[in-house]
N, C-alpha and C positions, 0 to 999 in steps of 0.2 A: 622631436627627436626620436631615436629608436627607443631610449630608456623609457619613454612613456608606455610603451607596449610591452616592456620586457623589465617592469619594476620588481626588485627583490628587496627584502629587509636586509640590512647589513649583516646579521648573523648568517642569513641563507647565502649570501654572496660569499662569506668566508667558507662556508661549506663547500659550495660550488668551486671556489678556488682549489679545494683539495683535490678535486677530480681533474680540473683544467689545467692545473699547474703541476702536479705531481705524478703523472703517468700512472705507474702501477702502485703508487704509495698508498692508495685506498685499498688494494689488496694486502698489503703489508700490514695496515691497521685493522683490517677486518676481524682478524683472530682476537683482538682486544675485548669484545664482548664475552669472550669464553674464559678469560683470564682474570685471576685475583687482582687486586689494587697492588699487592706486592711485586707480582709478576710483571704487572704494567710497569710499575717504577723501574724494577730491575733491569728490564730490557728497552727501558726508554720510549716505549709505544706512546704513553701518555704526552711524556716530555716532548718528543718529537712532533707529535700531532699539533701541540700548542705552538711550537716553533715554527710549524709550516704556517699557521694562522698568522702568526705574527709577519711572517715574511709575505703573505697576501695582502697585508695593509701597508708594510713598508716599500714593498715593490708592486704594487697593483697590475696585475696583468689580466685577471679575470675580467670579462666584457663589461659587467655593470660597475664594477669597482673603477676600471680604468676610465670609463666614459665620465662617470660622475666626479672622480677625483682629479683626473689628469686632462681628458679632453675638454670638458665644459670649462676648466678653469686653466691650468698652464698652458696648454697646447693653443688654446685660442687666443688668451692674453699675452703669450710669449711670441706670438705671430709666427707659429710654425704650421698650424693648420687653421681652418675656418670652416664654418658649418655650410652643408649644401641644402638645407631645409628652409622652408618658410618660418622664420623665427622672430615674431615681432618683439619678443621678451627674451634677453640673454645678457649674460655678463659683458659682452663687447659692447651692447648698446647701454650698458649701466642701468639695466631695468629688470633683471631676472626675476623670475617667480621665487617665492621664498623657498621651495622645495629644493631649487638649485643651490641657494644658500646654505641649506641645511644639510644636504648630502655630505660633502667631505668630513664634517665633523661627526657624523653618525657612524663612521668607522672606528672612532676612538674608543668607545667602550669595550667592544671586541678585542681590541688590541690589548687593552689594559688588563682585562679578565685574563686573557691568554698569558701574559706576562707573570701575574700574580699566581698564575697555576704552575708556571714552571718554577718558581720560587719556592712555592709550597711543596712541590713534589721533589725537587732535587737540591734546594736551599740556595746559599750565596757562595759556596766554596768550590763550584765545579764550573767548568767552562761553559755549561748551558747558561749560565747566570751571566757571564760576560757577553755571550753571544745575544742574549735576549736584551741587555742595556743597548747593545749597538742597532739592534732592529727598532727597538723603542725610540732611540734618538733619530733614526732616519725617518720614521713615520712622523715624530713630534715636530721635527723641523718643517716638514710639509703642512702640517695643522697650523703652527704658529705663523708661518709665513703666508699663509691664505687669509687668517684671520686678525692676527696679531695676538692680543691676550687670549689665553685658552685655558680651559679647566685641566689642573694637574691632580686636584683632589677633591674629596667631599667632605660636607660639614655634617653635624650631628643630625640633620634631618635627611641626610643622603642626597642633598642637592649638590651640583657640580660647583666648584669654587674656582673662579678663574685667578691666573697668576698674570702678572705683567709680561710682555714679551722679554723684556732684559732679563727678568728672573728666571723665564724658561729657558733662555740662552744659557744663562749660568749653571741651571740644574743640568742641561744636557752636557756641557762642557765637563761638568763634574762625572757625569756618567760615562763619557768616553774615556776620561783620565784612568776612571777605575778599572774599564774593561781592558784598555791597553796595557796598563800596569800588570793586570793579571795574566793576560795572554803571553806578555813578554816573560813572566817569571815562571809560569806553570810547565812542569816537566813531563806531563801526562798527555800532551796533546796528540801525539800518535795513536795512543789508545782511544782517546776521544775522537779522533777522525774516523776511526773505524765505527764507531757507535753511532755517530751522528751523520755520516756521510749520506745515508738513505733519506735524510730529512732535509738536507742543506741543497736549496734549489740555486744556489749561486757558486759555491766553492768547493761543494762536495766534501765539507769537512776539513777542508784546508784552513786551520786557524790562524795560520800565519799570515795568509791573505786576508782574512777577517781583521787581523790586527792592523795590516796596511790599510784596509779600507777605513777603520775608525780612525786612524791618524789621517786619512784623506778628508775625512767629514771635519776634523779640526781645522784643516787648512781652507777648507770651504767656508765655514763658520767664521774664520779669522777674516777672510777676505770680505764676508757679508757685513762684518760688523766695525770695518776698518774706519769708517767715518764717525760712527757714534762713539765707538772706544777703542781710539787708536793704539794707545799703551798696552791694553789687554790684548788686542788684535795682533800685534807684533809679538808679543811673548807667546801667545797660542801659536801662531804660524811658524815661529822659529823652533818651539818644541815640536812640533808635528814634523817638520822637515828633517829634524834631527832624529826623531824616531823611525822614520821612512814611510813616504806615502807612495801611491802607487805611480809607478814610472814607465811600466812595460804594459802594451796592450793585452797581454797573456794574463795580466792581473785586474783587468777591468771588472768592473761589478755588471754583469749581465745575467738575467733571469731567463732560463729556458722554461717555456711551456708548451703545452699542446697547441694552444691558440694565443696568438700574441694578441695583446689588447689593441695596439695599433692597428694590425691586420683586420681584427673584427670591427672595429668602429669605422676605419677608413675604407677598406677594400671590401669586405663581406657586407657590412650594412649600408656602406656609401654614405655615411653621414657628414663625412668631412672631406676637405680638398686641401691641398698644398696652399699656404698664404702667400699672397703676392709679396709680400715684403721679403720673405726669404728667397723665393725664386728670383726676384729682381737684383738682389745682391749676387746670387750664383751666376745668373745670366750674365750680368755686367762684368763679372770677373773672369768669365768662361771658364768657371771653376769645374775641374773634373769631377768633382763629388756630385754634379747636377744629376747624372743619370744613375748614381748610385743612391742617392736620397728618393727621386721621384720616377715615377712611370709615365710615359708620354700621354699627353690629353687623348681622350677617347674619339675626338672628332679630328679629322684632318685639317692642317691649316699651316701658316708659314712658320709657326712655331711649334716645336715637338712638346715644350714644356711650359705650362702657363699656370700660374696661381691666381687665386681669387682674393679680392680686396677684403680684408677683416670688416664685417658689419655690412658687407654687402646686402641689398634688398634682393635676396633671391627669390624668383619668381616661380621656379620650378626645379625639385629636387632632381628629376630625371634628366633635364638638360644640364644642369649643373654638373653632374656627374659625368657628362659627356665632354663639357667644354673645358673643364679644368684637370690638371694633374693630381694624381693621388700617390700616395707613398709606396715606394718599391720595397714592400715588405711581404713575407710569406707568412703562411699559417704557423710555421715554426720558428720564425725569426727571434732570437732572444730579445728580451728587453734590455735596454741599455740605461743605466742609473748612475754610474760615475766611472771617468776613464783617465787614462794616464794623460791624454791630450788636456783635459780640464786642469790636472794638476800642474803641468807645465806652465798654462796660461796664468794660473794662481801664482806660480813662483816669478813670473814676469811681472805681474802687477806688484808682488811684494818687493821686488827689486826697485820698482820706480818709487815705492814709498820708503826706500832705505833701509829694508829689513835683509837680514842675512839669511838668504834662501839657498844656500850649499856653495856660494862662490861663482855661480854662473851670471851672465849679465842678462839685462832684460830682452835684449836682440836674441841673445841664444836661446832663452826660454821660449820666446815667442815663436821663433822658427822651430824648435822642437815641438811645440803645442800643434802647429800646422802640419808638421812631418807625421806627428803621431796619429793625428786625424786622418790623414791620406792613407796612411798603413791601416788604420782601424777599417776604413772603407774599402779597401783594395783598389784605390786610386793610384794613378800614377802621375808624375809630373810635378811633385812638390817643390822641387829645386827651382825650376823655371817658374813656376807660380810665385814663389818667394821673391823672384827678382822684378815682377812687374811693377813698375812705379806710375803707370798711366791709367790703367783699367779702374773704372769705378762703378757703383751700382748703376743699374740700367733704369732709364725711364720706364715706368709701367705702362704696358698697352694691354688692355682688357681683350679677351677673346671675342672676335666677332658674335654679336649677340648676347655679350655677357652682361653681368649685373651690377658691376662696380664702378666702371668707368675708368678712363686712363687717369694717370697720375705722374708727374715728374719726379725724378729721384729726389730723395730727401738728404743725400749726403755725396761729397766729393772725395771721400776717404779712399785711399789707395791700398795696395797690399804691402809693398816693400818697406821694411823697417828703416827709419830714419831717425838716428841718434840725435840729430840737430834740430829736430821738429820740437814746437813748444809742447809742454806737458799734456795740454788737452788734446793735441793731434796724436800724441802717442797714445793716450789712454782710448780714445775712439778707435783708433787702428787695432789696438788689442782686444777690446771688447767686441768689436765687429767678428774679428776672427775666432775669438771664444765663443760667442753666440752661434756661429755657423757650425763650430766643432761640437757644441753640446746637443745639437740635434740627435735623437728625437725627445731629449728630456726637456719638455715644455715648462715645467715647473721652474728649473733653473734658468731656462730662457727669460721668462717673465721676472724672476727675481733680478737678472743682470739689467733689464731694461729700467726697472723701477730704481735700482741701487745707483746706476750710472747716468741714466738718460740715453744711453746707446744701446743697440743701434737707433739711428733716426728712423721712425717708422711712420707710414703712411696714415694720414687722417681717415677716421672712419666717414664713409660717404652717406651717412644717415645721421639724424638728430640723435644727441646722446644724452637724453633726459636732463640736460641742463648743464652738464658736467662740460669743462673745457678740458680735460685730460685726454691724451690720446689712448691710454690703457688705463684701467682701475690701479689704484694703490692697494687695495684690499677687496674681500668679500665681506659683505655685511653678515652680522650674526643672524642666526634662526630667530625670526620674530617671535615664535612661541616662547622664547626664553624670558620676554618681557612678562608673559603671564605665569608660566611655570615655574620660573626662577627668577622672581624680579630682584631681589636684593643682590645676588651674585651678579645679574646681568648689568645692573647700574653701576656696580663696582668695575665690571670689565670695561664699560664706557669711560669710567673715570680713568682707568689704566690707560685706555686708548688714547686719551689726551685730545679727543676730538669727536665729531659726530660719529654714529654708528652708520656710516655711509661708505660709498666707493672713493671718496676723496681722501680721507685721513691717511697720512702716510704710516709706514711701518716705523717703529723705534729705529731702525737701522738706516732708514733713509734721512734722518735728520742730522 
């Protein structure tokens, strides 16, 4: 992949993120070298720069961070995109090289250092602390949902100490509760908005929106842990809804960058193309979002939009880029990380579980989720789409001269909500539409496939290193941990409750 010719150390990636995702913020910070530490702290130059670094990990858009944390893992395993290059070893085939496994975790130390710097410079009594807690939670949710157990501290020898995934979740919930309580009670937010707006890549200093985002993360977490900890999940979900989650597209968590991560990897580099699974559902549903998500394939043919099978034995990068559709994204398209549509689908599932989600029905929240997604993407026809009770996923037909081969559809689920349907059918219908609407957040797509088994996805058309799974349950730890940090590594495996491989499930899958 392109990363092999563009490798940067994580710190260098974070520094690059300052230039690629902040526009003229590097100019804003440049006078810092001529100011005293007191002046830096007073004017929030230093604090702001560390918060930008945290955003670069929480919402990775810089090209190397995006490819190693998002493309190689979530996008490929969540079946949104797949690779175009000849890659005999990768996570889709359950046999990736160790550096692929190590990359996501390598960004954590920089994020932790930036968090600690924010606390040291500004303390725990200002809005910067609440904001930093939210950013750290967003990032560590990804880390733990990739690996399971993950380091949260260091021992007396400065070695990283792993915590169980359950303990990490509890810690992150506490952080979000602390952050939302502060933001709900602080009366200086208008002043803080002016101070921190130049450093806020998401909401431009609007901390009421950050509070909604934090409550939305609580609802996302509650849904995630609903099978493992049903009572805790219900209490957390109902609390989040009472506090107020994102309900309008105007409040969506999107990050504006000079170069979109997805644009760089998929369009500029051409390292990925749209996955056949997503294309087949949208094609079968005659989904108006089809041409909002994808660009037509580069080679004329009977179909404008063609996805590539995940794990296809790609014989030619040049040909694959012509045969298959890529993402319909420009250099400056904002990255999408949490939306009102997702929250509506979470509420729908909560109702199915018997939770109080604000008084609406599962049907109402389901339809709201679809409608909000159409609105988000500027697509017309949501009302007619929701009445369709016959369309299903399409059988997959590979491009002429393609690499993955044809495959029959894996699901007969339709679009129109049916209150009389069995619980499993309701859940599949809900999660399929949620998965479609989550695009392009591949990490969340992968989480949903692992958590629910939906959507039903195509088998990989190559051997998968002895695994019978359709997509991995996790990514193995960096093998160097066995040598450099053996005591803590083996404790992490103990927390994992199974082998350090692709098959051992997340705590919340059980």
